[in-house]
C-alpha positions in Angstrom: 78.0 108.1 133.1 81.7 107.0 133.4 81.1 103.9 131.4 79.3 105.9 128.7 82.0 108.5 128.5 84.7 105.8 128.2 82.8 104.2 125.3 82.6 107.6 123.6 86.3 108.1 124.1 87.1 104.7 122.7 84.9 105.3 119.6 86.6 108.7 119.2 90.1 107.2 119.3 89.2 104.4 117.0 87.6 106.9 114.6 90.8 109.1 114.6 92.9 106.0 114.1 90.7 105.0 111.1 91.1 108.5 109.6 94.8 108.4 110.2 95.2 105.0 108.5 93.0 105.8 105.6 93.6 109.5 104.9 96.6 110.0 102.6 96.7 113.7 103.3 97.0 113.1 107.0 99.7 110.5 106.4 101.7 113.1 104.5 101.4 115.5 107.4 102.6 112.9 109.8 105.5 112.0 107.6 106.5 115.7 107.4 106.3 115.9 111.2 108.5 112.8 111.4 111.0 114.4 109.1 111.0 117.7 111.0 111.4 116.1 114.4 114.0 113.6 113.1 115.8 111.5 115.7 113.2 112.1 118.5 110.5 110.4 116.5 112.8 107.6 115.6 113.5 106.9 119.2 109.8 107.1 120.1 109.0 104.7 117.3 111.5 102.1 118.4 
């Protein structure tokens, strides 16, 4: 059960990453969040 759930979790994260990298609308949302949070995001990114 644990192994199956971990596989599902990995598939979910990889799927979300694929959507994030491919979806332009989601990228614009992330960029707006970055611009709103400002320095905090820059520190996290570095």
